[in-house]
PALOKOL-165458 format. One record per residue (C-alpha): x, y, z; residue in one letter; residue number from 1. Coordinates in nm, 4 decimals. Layout:
REM residues N
PT  X  Y  Z  A  NUM
...
***
This chain:
REM residues 371
PT  9.4860  -0.5230  2.8107  X  1
PT  9.5492  -0.1535  2.7500  X  2
PT  9.1750  -0.0789  2.7542  X  3
PT  9.1781  -0.1052  3.1357  X  4
PT  9.3884  0.2093  3.1486  X  5
PT  9.1397  0.4341  2.9703  X  6
PT  9.0241  0.7348  3.1750  X  7
PT  8.6863  0.6553  3.3237  X  8
PT  8.4364  0.3999  3.2046  X  9
PT  8.1856  0.6630  3.0889  X  10
PT  8.4054  0.8019  2.8106  X  11
PT  8.4036  1.1739  2.7336  X  12
PT  8.2852  1.4593  2.9513  X  13
PT  7.9753  1.4763  2.7311  X  14
PT  7.9059  1.1115  2.8155  X  15
PT  7.9501  1.1797  3.1856  X  16
PT  7.7256  1.4861  3.1687  X  17
PT  7.4599  1.2790  2.9939  X  18
PT  7.4832  1.0140  3.2639  X  19
PT  7.4503  1.2751  3.5397  X  20
PT  7.1427  1.4208  3.3704  X  21
PT  6.9780  1.0816  3.3301  X  22
PT  7.0609  0.9892  3.6895  X  23
PT  6.9118  1.3139  3.8181  X  24
PT  6.5984  1.2605  3.6097  X  25
PT  6.5604  0.9084  3.7473  X  26
PT  6.5760  1.0429  4.1036  X  27
PT  6.2791  1.2676  4.0295  X  28
PT  6.0709  1.0155  3.8408  X  29
PT  5.9416  0.8131  4.1340  X  30
PT  5.8380  1.1250  4.3250  X  31
PT  5.6615  1.2925  4.0340  X  32
PT  5.4725  0.9722  3.9527  X  33
PT  5.2820  1.0390  4.2769  X  34
PT  5.1369  1.3581  4.1302  X  35
PT  5.2079  1.7234  4.2037  X  36
PT  5.1958  1.7438  4.5841  X  37
PT  5.3901  1.9129  4.8623  X  38
PT  5.5864  1.5938  4.9146  X  39
PT  5.6665  1.5203  4.5495  X  40
PT  5.7560  1.8852  4.4819  X  41
PT  5.9838  1.8920  4.7861  X  42
PT  6.1630  1.5761  4.6696  X  43
PT  6.1991  1.7009  4.3106  X  44
PT  6.2820  2.0700  4.3240  X  45
PT  6.6474  2.0285  4.4249  X  46
PT  6.7109  1.7983  4.1305  X  47
PT  6.5315  2.0350  3.8957  X  48
PT  6.7593  2.3195  4.0047  X  49
PT  7.0690  2.1074  3.9419  X  50
PT  6.9533  2.0463  3.5850  X  51
PT  6.9154  2.4171  3.5001  X  52
PT  7.2039  2.5351  3.7250  X  53
PT  7.0018  2.8361  3.8418  X  54
PT  7.0242  3.0360  4.1678  X  55
PT  6.6713  2.9282  4.2685  X  56
PT  6.3863  2.7126  4.1424  X  57
PT  6.0240  2.6887  4.2570  X  58
PT  5.7436  2.4414  4.1946  X  59
PT  5.3862  2.5586  4.2381  X  60
PT  5.0329  2.4443  4.1851  X  61
PT  4.8013  2.6884  4.0101  X  62
PT  4.7809  2.9267  4.3061  X  63
PT  5.0487  2.8619  4.5686  X  64
PT  5.4111  2.7664  4.6292  X  65
PT  5.4757  2.3953  4.6843  X  66
PT  5.8549  2.3866  4.7093  X  67
PT  6.1578  2.6160  4.6785  X  68
PT  6.5255  2.5368  4.6397  X  69
PT  6.8200  2.7759  4.6337  X  70
PT  6.8946  3.1219  4.7630  X  71
PT  6.7064  3.4466  4.7078  X  72
PT  6.4409  3.3263  4.9538  X  73
PT  6.3031  3.6795  4.9641  X  74
PT  6.1362  3.5926  4.6333  X  75
PT  5.9431  3.2938  4.7708  X  76
PT  5.6564  3.5325  4.8419  X  77
PT  5.6290  3.6088  4.4692  X  78
PT  5.5889  3.2482  4.3543  X  79
PT  5.2120  3.2388  4.4045  X  80
PT  5.1497  3.5516  4.1975  X  81
PT  5.3859  3.4336  3.9241  X  82
PT  5.2014  3.0993  3.9242  X  83
PT  4.8642  3.2631  3.8707  X  84
PT  5.0059  3.4737  3.5885  X  85
PT  5.1794  3.1682  3.4382  X  86
PT  4.8550  2.9707  3.4416  X  87
PT  4.6785  3.2573  3.2664  X  88
PT  4.9536  3.2864  3.0028  X  89
PT  4.9561  2.9135  2.9291  X  90
PT  5.3116  2.9192  2.7863  X  91
PT  5.6657  2.9927  2.8988  X  92
PT  5.7185  3.3590  2.9861  X  93
PT  6.0064  3.5656  3.1244  X  94
PT  5.9226  3.8049  3.4081  X  95
PT  6.1395  4.1074  3.4744  X  96
PT  6.2558  4.1866  3.8287  X  97
PT  6.0405  4.4982  3.8234  X  98
PT  5.7331  4.2708  3.8215  X  99
PT  5.8375  4.0970  4.1448  X  100
PT  6.0416  4.3517  4.3401  X  101
PT  6.1975  4.2339  4.6650  X  102
PT  6.3288  4.5670  4.7941  X  103
PT  6.6855  4.4386  4.8282  X  104
PT  6.9241  4.6591  4.6266  X  105
PT  7.1898  4.3858  4.6406  X  106
PT  6.9593  4.1161  4.4955  X  107
PT  7.1113  3.9629  4.1838  X  108
PT  6.7869  3.7958  4.0681  X  109
PT  6.6781  3.9913  3.7619  X  110
PT  6.4405  3.7499  3.5869  X  111
PT  6.2025  3.4613  3.6499  X  112
PT  6.1337  3.2101  3.3746  X  113
PT  5.7842  3.0671  3.4343  X  114
PT  5.6709  2.7585  3.2444  X  115
PT  5.3323  2.5885  3.2936  X  116
PT  5.2963  2.2228  3.3927  X  117
PT  5.0116  2.0541  3.2082  X  118
PT  4.8170  1.7302  3.2321  X  119
PT  4.5773  1.6507  2.9463  X  120
PT  4.6073  2.0090  2.8176  X  121
PT  4.5074  2.1377  3.1619  X  122
PT  4.7535  2.3595  3.3529  X  123
PT  4.8109  2.2112  3.6993  X  124
PT  5.1068  2.4199  3.8163  X  125
PT  5.4278  2.5956  3.7150  X  126
PT  5.8029  2.5515  3.7120  X  127
PT  5.9768  2.8790  3.7980  X  128
PT  6.3473  2.9424  3.7453  X  129
PT  6.4945  3.2540  3.9105  X  130
PT  6.8126  3.3834  3.7512  X  131
PT  7.0339  3.6836  3.6959  X  132
PT  7.0170  3.6529  3.3180  X  133
PT  6.7383  3.4831  3.1203  X  134
PT  6.9313  3.3565  2.8200  X  135
PT  6.7587  3.1886  2.5287  X  136
PT  6.9258  2.8606  2.6298  X  137
PT  6.7854  2.8830  2.9844  X  138
PT  6.4354  2.9653  2.8567  X  139
PT  6.4487  2.6656  2.6207  X  140
PT  6.5848  2.4410  2.8963  X  141
PT  6.3107  2.5495  3.1366  X  142
PT  6.0444  2.4844  2.8747  X  143
PT  6.1828  2.1386  2.7968  X  144
PT  6.2177  2.0532  3.1656  X  145
PT  5.8602  2.1631  3.2340  X  146
PT  5.7496  1.9395  2.9474  X  147
PT  5.9328  1.6438  3.1009  X  148
PT  5.7779  1.7096  3.4436  X  149
PT  5.4353  1.7352  3.2773  X  150
PT  5.4961  1.3986  3.1127  X  151
PT  5.5664  1.2347  3.4496  X  152
PT  5.2536  1.3933  3.5960  X  153
PT  5.0501  1.2646  3.3011  X  154
PT  5.1806  0.9132  3.3677  X  155
PT  5.0565  0.9477  3.7255  X  156
PT  4.7187  1.0632  3.5967  X  157
PT  4.7144  0.7703  3.3544  X  158
PT  4.7795  0.5282  3.6406  X  159
PT  4.5042  0.6918  3.8456  X  160
PT  4.2629  0.6802  3.5517  X  161
PT  4.3443  0.3144  3.4957  X  162
PT  4.2747  0.2410  3.8625  X  163
PT  3.9451  0.4321  3.8468  X  164
PT  3.8486  0.2420  3.5328  X  165
PT  3.9247  -0.0928  3.6939  X  166
PT  3.7266  0.0076  4.0036  X  167
PT  3.4327  0.1045  3.7829  X  168
PT  3.4549  -0.2266  3.5993  X  169
PT  3.4597  -0.4206  3.9257  X  170
PT  3.1584  -0.2217  4.0457  X  171
PT  2.9824  -0.3151  3.7229  X  172
PT  3.0575  -0.6802  3.7865  X  173
PT  2.9297  -0.6557  4.1409  X  174
PT  2.6101  -0.5025  4.0098  X  175
PT  2.5724  -0.8092  3.7857  X  176
PT  2.5462  -1.0441  4.0851  X  177
PT  2.1956  -1.1660  4.0243  X  178
PT  1.9249  -1.0760  4.2778  X  179
PT  1.7778  -1.4110  4.1779  X  180
PT  2.0945  -1.5845  4.2992  X  181
PT  2.0666  -1.4075  4.6351  X  182
PT  1.6985  -1.4913  4.6640  X  183
PT  1.7453  -1.8527  4.5516  X  184
PT  2.0395  -1.9050  4.7858  X  185
PT  1.8484  -1.7777  5.0866  X  186
PT  1.5466  -1.9852  4.9857  X  187
PT  1.7654  -2.2969  4.9618  X  188
PT  1.9176  -2.2224  5.3014  X  189
PT  1.5725  -2.1747  5.4530  X  190
PT  1.4611  -2.5123  5.3174  X  191
PT  1.7261  -2.6846  5.5297  X  192
PT  1.6563  -2.4973  5.8534  X  193
PT  1.4119  -2.7615  5.9828  X  194
PT  1.5349  -3.0746  5.8046  X  195
PT  1.9123  -3.0232  5.8324  X  196
PT  2.0001  -2.7247  6.0559  X  197
PT  2.3751  -2.7986  6.0481  X  198
PT  2.3810  -2.7767  5.6700  X  199
PT  2.1673  -2.4621  5.6808  X  200
PT  2.4222  -2.3027  5.9143  X  201
PT  2.7147  -2.4027  5.6901  X  202
PT  2.5388  -2.2703  5.3820  X  203
PT  2.4631  -1.9423  5.5553  X  204
PT  2.8326  -1.9039  5.6416  X  205
PT  2.9242  -1.9807  5.2800  X  206
PT  2.6754  -1.7182  5.1621  X  207
PT  2.8207  -1.4599  5.4030  X  208
PT  3.1776  -1.5337  5.2909  X  209
PT  3.0796  -1.5221  4.9234  X  210
PT  2.9087  -1.1833  4.9503  X  211
PT  3.1899  -1.0456  5.1673  X  212
PT  3.4471  -1.1338  4.9020  X  213
PT  3.2328  -1.0133  4.6116  X  214
PT  3.1708  -0.6720  4.7639  X  215
PT  3.4984  -0.6147  4.9438  X  216
PT  3.7073  -0.3028  4.8821  X  217
PT  4.0595  -0.4318  4.9285  X  218
PT  4.2222  -0.3383  4.5987  X  219
PT  4.2214  -0.4366  4.2335  X  220
PT  4.3980  -0.7709  4.2701  X  221
PT  4.3725  -1.0951  4.4604  X  222
PT  4.5353  -1.4368  4.4549  X  223
PT  4.4075  -1.7287  4.2549  X  224
PT  4.3611  -1.9122  4.5854  X  225
PT  4.1248  -1.6448  4.7223  X  226
PT  3.9247  -1.6231  4.4008  X  227
PT  3.8854  -2.0016  4.3914  X  228
PT  3.7703  -2.0088  4.7538  X  229
PT  3.4927  -1.7655  4.6661  X  230
PT  3.4035  -1.9732  4.3597  X  231
PT  3.3807  -2.2876  4.5726  X  232
PT  3.1377  -2.1137  4.8072  X  233
PT  2.9306  -1.9967  4.5115  X  234
PT  2.9145  -2.3507  4.3719  X  235
PT  2.8205  -2.4984  4.7109  X  236
PT  2.5269  -2.2563  4.7257  X  237
PT  2.4206  -2.3418  4.3710  X  238
PT  2.4464  -2.7145  4.4446  X  239
PT  2.2161  -2.6655  4.7422  X  240
PT  1.9590  -2.5301  4.4957  X  241
PT  2.0194  -2.7593  4.1963  X  242
PT  2.0977  -3.0760  4.3900  X  243
PT  2.2139  -3.3612  4.1650  X  244
PT  2.1509  -3.1488  3.8553  X  245
PT  2.4809  -2.9652  3.9090  X  246
PT  2.8086  -3.1532  3.9008  X  247
PT  3.1326  -2.9793  3.9924  X  248
PT  3.4952  -3.0778  3.9295  X  249
PT  3.7951  -2.8745  4.0465  X  250
PT  4.1537  -2.9698  3.9685  X  251
PT  4.4010  -2.7063  4.0849  X  252
PT  4.7803  -2.7292  4.0691  X  253
PT  4.9151  -2.6066  4.4075  X  254
PT  5.1956  -2.4179  4.2305  X  255
PT  4.9544  -2.1634  4.0825  X  256
PT  4.7570  -2.0789  4.3976  X  257
PT  4.9738  -1.7716  4.4842  X  258
PT  4.9398  -1.6246  4.1323  X  259
PT  4.7930  -1.2728  4.1326  X  260
PT  4.4874  -1.1974  3.9173  X  261
PT  4.2387  -0.9083  3.8935  X  262
PT  3.9681  -0.9490  4.1557  X  263
PT  3.6463  -1.1063  4.0206  X  264
PT  3.8126  -1.2211  3.6994  X  265
PT  3.7149  -1.5902  3.7262  X  266
PT  3.3992  -1.5812  3.9365  X  267
PT  3.1835  -1.4170  3.6641  X  268
PT  3.2965  -1.6866  3.4186  X  269
PT  3.1814  -1.9629  3.6537  X  270
PT  2.8516  -1.7843  3.7146  X  271
PT  2.8000  -1.7579  3.3384  X  272
PT  2.8628  -2.1311  3.3036  X  273
PT  2.5991  -2.2140  3.5663  X  274
PT  2.3370  -1.9503  3.4863  X  275
PT  2.3548  -1.9447  3.1075  X  276
PT  2.5064  -2.2810  3.0265  X  277
PT  2.3548  -2.5297  3.2734  X  278
PT  2.0436  -2.3708  3.4286  X  279
PT  1.8446  -2.3725  3.0988  X  280
PT  1.8840  -2.7521  3.0710  X  281
PT  1.6165  -2.9480  3.2621  X  282
PT  1.8674  -3.2224  3.3346  X  283
PT  2.1364  -2.9724  3.4412  X  284
PT  2.4984  -3.0600  3.3750  X  285
PT  2.8484  -3.0169  3.5089  X  286
PT  3.1142  -2.7470  3.5308  X  287
PT  3.4843  -2.8225  3.5421  X  288
PT  3.7513  -2.5818  3.6651  X  289
PT  4.1155  -2.6646  3.5961  X  290
PT  4.4219  -2.4586  3.6870  X  291
PT  4.7560  -2.5745  3.5453  X  292
PT  5.1145  -2.4695  3.5969  X  293
PT  5.2688  -2.3946  3.2574  X  294
PT  5.6254  -2.2732  3.3016  X  295
PT  5.5973  -1.8947  3.3560  X  296
PT  5.2194  -1.8893  3.3244  X  297
PT  4.9098  -2.0256  3.4921  X  298
PT  4.6362  -2.1560  3.2646  X  299
PT  4.2818  -2.1745  3.4001  X  300
PT  3.9949  -2.3325  3.2082  X  301
PT  3.6257  -2.3170  3.2980  X  302
PT  3.4233  -2.5657  3.0969  X  303
PT  3.0571  -2.6641  3.1058  X  304
PT  2.8532  -2.9161  2.9070  X  305
PT  2.5535  -2.6865  2.8848  X  306
PT  2.3530  -2.5343  2.6019  X  307
PT  2.6469  -2.3508  2.4442  X  308
PT  2.6330  -2.0253  2.2511  X  309
PT  2.6599  -1.8852  1.9013  X  310
PT  3.0339  -1.8135  1.8415  X  311
PT  2.9477  -1.4968  1.6482  X  312
PT  2.7619  -1.3606  1.9484  X  313
PT  3.0637  -1.4280  2.1707  X  314
PT  3.2868  -1.2514  1.9195  X  315
PT  3.0612  -0.9460  1.9318  X  316
PT  3.0510  -0.9526  2.3108  X  317
PT  3.4312  -0.9543  2.3350  X  318
PT  3.4426  -0.6748  2.0762  X  319
PT  3.2351  -0.4608  2.3125  X  320
PT  2.8924  -0.4706  2.1474  X  321
PT  2.6864  -0.3029  2.4215  X  322
PT  2.3548  -0.4072  2.2640  X  323
PT  2.4139  -0.7677  2.3731  X  324
PT  2.3910  -0.6889  2.7458  X  325
PT  2.6789  -0.9134  2.8494  X  326
PT  2.8873  -0.6965  3.0792  X  327
PT  3.0650  -0.9778  3.2627  X  328
PT  3.2511  -1.1478  2.9765  X  329
PT  3.3637  -0.8244  2.8104  X  330
PT  3.4580  -0.6726  3.1467  X  331
PT  3.6795  -0.9648  3.2467  X  332
PT  3.8473  -0.9724  2.9051  X  333
PT  3.9205  -0.5990  2.9183  X  334
PT  4.0658  -0.6118  3.2693  X  335
PT  4.2914  -0.9066  3.1855  X  336
PT  4.4257  -0.7275  2.8767  X  337
PT  4.4684  -0.4012  3.0667  X  338
PT  4.6577  -0.5746  3.3472  X  339
PT  4.8789  -0.8203  3.1613  X  340
PT  4.8821  -0.7070  2.7976  X  341
PT  4.6892  -0.7727  2.4785  X  342
PT  4.8075  -1.1326  2.4612  X  343
PT  4.6183  -1.2272  2.7766  X  344
PT  4.2528  -1.1908  2.6799  X  345
PT  3.9916  -1.4624  2.7101  X  346
PT  3.9747  -1.7517  2.4665  X  347
PT  3.6201  -1.8883  2.4305  X  348
PT  3.5291  -2.2117  2.2535  X  349
PT  3.1569  -2.2752  2.2139  X  350
PT  2.8770  -2.3785  1.9811  X  351
PT  2.5011  -2.4298  2.0245  X  352
PT  2.4431  -2.7566  2.2097  X  353
PT  2.8174  -2.8181  2.2577  X  354
PT  2.8841  -2.6440  2.5877  X  355
PT  3.1387  -2.3679  2.6492  X  356
PT  3.5062  -2.3648  2.7402  X  357
PT  3.6754  -2.0438  2.8539  X  358
PT  4.0545  -2.0343  2.8860  X  359
PT  4.2316  -1.7744  3.0975  X  360
PT  4.6086  -1.7443  3.0699  X  361
PT  4.7981  -1.5221  3.3162  X  362
PT  5.1686  -1.4708  3.3931  X  363
PT  5.2872  -1.5979  3.7295  X  364
PT  5.4535  -1.2612  3.7851  X  365
PT  5.3756  -0.9192  3.6414  X  366
PT  5.5454  -0.5981  3.7483  X  367
PT  5.3241  -0.3803  3.9672  X  368
PT  5.0546  -0.6463  3.9988  X  369
PT  5.0175  -0.7734  4.3543  X  370
PT  4.7331  -0.8310  4.6028  X  371
***
């Protein structure tokens, strides 16, 4: 039992110093992942100064001071000019006190180490370390620390780019909502105004709810329950037009209803089944939607007994062949993979005359994915 009497559970002083450094870095990470702002700079600059053990540290954008920590506050006024010069230099430089005089003969700040912060090879700000002696170790440490900060800022930019991409993809899907569907739905509703006004009213409400969901701007994700509600409204409207030519079956396990999915990730698949699978058949057909609880995953299948498709064409669509003009299928597949990982793309089984079955597999929980 002698191991209980060892000094400290973190081992040597080097181990403890490493832990302190990692802990300090973790404190800054969440702030910097929000981008380079007044708030994130203010939350980070104190920790940055502790890492370089300097009298003062500043964070700037390309033209102005964002945050300062430490003494020598008389030099705050010089941060903006040093930032502009640092942006122009594009690499770590050491500025002599004569280049940023403060007029205080007792000032012990003799140098400023200025290192640019970059995102995608574009300078977005600077890290400035004010010190009495700019040793080679401090210059190297400042450069490495600026590189780490830049990496966190790039992760924020990556997250923002991913969100913009998903928004663009959703806009593309919304643009795919067929004007013919809108026209045909309103025509079907109008046909019931005289003969069955109650049904006409219900259909009009379904149409309003469907379009409200399809064009809403409430984020990238929704629940399976909400997506299925919109799909049900869509199918009710299509049944009003097709009548007995369109059969619908839904079997949904209650356990999977709260599962989070990208918005408009199932609806386009159902629309494809009706428009491209069943509508070309004079006798129509049926579409079946199943959602099963499978341990840590939800498995959704959308199957129709329509005209089917050439498997090679589907392969090309999922590979991103833009010449095939099939935005919906590729878009959904890309967003599922982007959200949950490469193992969660669409699986499509089809053949001419044999109908089509699309399987969507999603985890019940994914970090950072919530409505």
